[in-house]
C-alpha positions in Angstrom: 47.7 43.2 36.8 49.8 44.5 34.0 52.3 41.7 34.8 49.7 39.0 34.5 47.6 40.4 31.6 47.7 42.5 28.5 45.5 45.3 29.8 43.6 47.4 27.3 41.4 50.4 28.2 38.1 50.0 26.2 35.6 52.7 26.9 32.4 53.9 25.2 33.5 57.4 26.0 34.8 59.8 23.4 38.6 59.8 23.0 38.8 63.6 23.5 37.4 63.1 27.0 38.7 59.7 28.0 42.2 60.0 26.8 43.3 62.9 29.1 41.6 61.2 32.0 43.4 57.9 31.2 46.7 59.9 31.0 46.1 61.1 34.6 45.1 57.7 35.9 47.5 55.4 34.2 50.8 56.9 35.4 52.4 53.4 35.5 51.6 52.6 31.9 49.6 49.5 32.6 47.4 49.9 29.5 49.0 48.6 26.3 46.3 50.1 24.2 43.3 52.4 24.5 40.1 51.9 22.6 37.3 54.5 22.6 33.8 54.9 21.3 35.0 54.8 17.7 36.0 51.1 18.4 32.6 50.2 19.7 29.7 48.9 17.6 26.5 50.9 17.9 23.8 48.2 18.4 20.2 48.9 19.4 21.0 52.2 21.1 24.1 51.0 22.9 27.8 51.1 22.3 28.9 47.5 22.5 32.5 46.5 23.0 33.0 43.7 20.4 35.9 41.7 21.8 36.4 39.9 18.5 37.9 43.2 17.2 40.8 42.8 19.6 42.3 40.2 17.4 42.8 37.9 20.3 41.6 34.3 21.0 38.4 34.9 22.9 38.9 32.0 25.2 41.8 34.1 26.6 40.0 37.4 26.9 37.9 38.8 29.7 36.1 42.1 30.0 35.5 43.8 33.4 32.5 46.1 32.8 29.7 48.0 34.5 27.1 47.5 31.8 25.8 44.2 30.4 24.9 46.2 27.3 28.6 46.8 26.7 29.4 43.1 26.4 26.2 41.6 25.0 28.1 40.1 22.1 30.4 38.2 24.5 28.6 37.8 27.9 30.6 34.6 28.6 33.8 36.7 28.7 32.4 39.2 31.3 33.4 39.9 34.9 30.6 42.3 35.9 31.3 44.7 38.8 29.3 47.2 40.7 29.4 51.0 40.6 32.2 53.1 41.9 32.1 56.8 42.0 34.0 58.1 45.0 33.8 55.5 47.7 37.5 55.2 48.8 36.6 52.3 51.0 35.3 50.2 48.1 37.3 47.0 47.8 35.4 45.0 45.1 38.2 45.0 42.6 40.8 44.4 45.2 38.7 41.4 46.4 38.9 40.1 42.8 42.7 40.1 42.6 43.0 36.4 43.8 40.4 35.5 41.1 42.4 37.3 38.5 45.6 35.8 39.7 44.1 32.3 39.4 42.6 33.2 36.0 46.1 34.1 34.7 47.1 30.5 35.2 44.2 29.1 33.1 44.4 28.2 29.4 40.7 29.0 28.9 38.8 31.7 30.8 35.3 30.2 30.3 35.4 27.5 33.0 36.7 29.8 35.6 34.2 32.6 34.7 31.4 30.0 34.9 32.6 29.1 38.4 32.7 32.7 39.4 29.1 33.2 38.4 28.0 29.9 40.0 29.7 30.7 43.3 28.8 34.4 43.4 25.4 35.0 41.6 25.7 38.7 42.4 28.7 38.8 40.1 26.6 38.0 37.1 24.4 41.1 37.4 26.8 43.5 35.9 25.7 46.7 37.5 28.6 49.1 37.0 32.4 49.2 36.5 35.5 50.8 38.0 38.9 49.3 37.6 41.6 49.2 40.1 45.2 48.8 39.0 47.9 48.2 41.7 51.1 49.9 40.8 54.5 48.7 42.2 54.2 51.0 45.2 50.9 49.4 46.3 48.7 52.5 46.0 45.6 51.8 44.1 44.3 54.0 41.3 40.8 54.0 39.9 39.4 54.4 36.5 35.8 55.6 36.0 33.4 54.6 33.3 35.6 52.3 31.3 36.3 48.6 30.8 39.3 46.4 30.9 39.5 43.6 28.4 42.3 41.5 29.7 44.0 39.0 27.4 45.6 36.1 29.2 49.2 35.4 28.5 49.9 31.9 27.6 52.8 29.8 26.3 50.6 28.5 23.4 48.7 31.7 22.5 50.1 35.1 21.7 48.0 37.8 23.2 
């Protein structure tokens, strides 16, 4: 995914906990930046990931997240996914790779995200998140309790 998107780790966890975990999980250096709780907005008892703070055109940004509360400021940019704790047979994010590949060709994420929710109503529930990044050797790695805002690369926009 790092070849198609600018991948940013955005978690509501504290940096002192999440940064060492991210170091272990991101051996291939897919994440171009890491944002922690300090980058979230505390709103009505929740840490919200305000995508407008990324300094990117929002029509080119998606967030893959477990919690609808995390993206309440930008629900139209969300790709909700279910929980992942330790099920090594889980393929939800692998199954989304064709969707992400198609999304990387779009100039605007909103129409394709709308089609995702229309075609797969379960996708709009936003239960929980885990991210899968496929490194060059094809082995998947999983990140727990974090989010991936992905900024689409485009000839006309600089993400």
